C-alpha positions as CSV (number, residue, x, y, z in Angstrom):
1,M,0.0,0.0,0.0
2,K,2.9,2.4,0.8
3,N,4.4,1.8,-2.6
4,I,1.1,2.7,-4.3
5,S,1.1,5.9,-2.3
6,I,4.6,6.8,-3.2
7,F,3.9,6.1,-6.9
8,L,0.8,8.2,-7.0
9,I,2.6,11.1,-5.3
10,F,5.4,10.9,-7.8
11,I,2.9,10.9,-10.7
12,S,1.0,13.9,-9.3
13,K,4.2,15.9,-8.9
14,L,5.3,15.0,-12.4
15,F,2.0,16.3,-13.8
16,Y,2.2,19.3,-11.6
17,I,5.5,20.2,-13.3
18,T,4.6,19.4,-16.9
19,C,0.9,20.5,-17.3
20,N,-1.0,23.7,-17.2
21,S,-3.4,24.4,-14.3
22,K,-6.6,23.2,-15.9
23,V,-5.1,19.9,-17.1
24,R,-3.3,19.5,-13.8
25,S,-6.5,19.8,-11.7
26,L,-8.3,17.3,-13.9
27,V,-5.4,14.8,-13.7
28,L,-5.0,15.2,-9.9
29,K,-8.7,14.6,-9.4
30,R,-8.4,11.4,-11.4
31,V,-5.4,10.2,-9.5
32,D,-7.1,10.9,-6.2
33,S,-10.2,9.0,-7.2
34,I,-8.1,6.0,-8.4
35,Y,-6.2,6.0,-5.1
36,Y,-9.5,6.1,-3.2
37,L,-10.8,3.2,-5.2
38,I,-7.7,1.1,-4.5
39,K,-8.0,1.8,-0.8
40,M,-11.6,0.8,-0.8
41,I,-10.9,-2.5,-2.6
42,I,-8.0,-3.4,-0.3
43,G,-10.1,-2.5,2.8
44,A,-13.0,-4.6,1.6
45,V,-10.8,-7.6,1.1
46,A,-9.2,-7.2,4.5
47,Q,-12.6,-7.0,6.2
48,L,-13.7,-10.2,4.4
49,G,-10.5,-12.0,5.6
50,E,-11.0,-10.8,9.2
51,R,-14.7,-11.7,9.2
52,S,-14.0,-15.3,8.0
53,V,-11.3,-15.9,10.6
54,R,-13.5,-14.5,13.4
55,N,-16.5,-16.7,12.4
56,A,-14.2,-19.8,12.3
57,E,-13.1,-19.2,15.9
58,V,-16.5,-18.6,17.4
59,V,-18.6,-21.3,15.7
60,G,-19.7,-24.0,18.2
61,S,-18.0,-22.7,21.3
62,I,-19.9,-22.3,24.6
63,P,-18.1,-20.6,27.5
64,I,-17.6,-22.9,30.5
65,G,-18.4,-20.1,33.0
66,S,-21.9,-19.6,31.5
67,T,-23.4,-22.9,32.7
């Protein structure tokens, strides 16, 4: 994830140097939206993995102290 952040920062700085202001603002908005989409996908996958592990541990267990 950190490598993606560094890459996107590099790309945005490159466009900042080479483009005029209107093009630059459009490109930076696009880069920000792609970065947000990548974060959302990675977060969703991480939540699915955590949920499946948590359910596997809890299924069928009854605490001894509750009887």
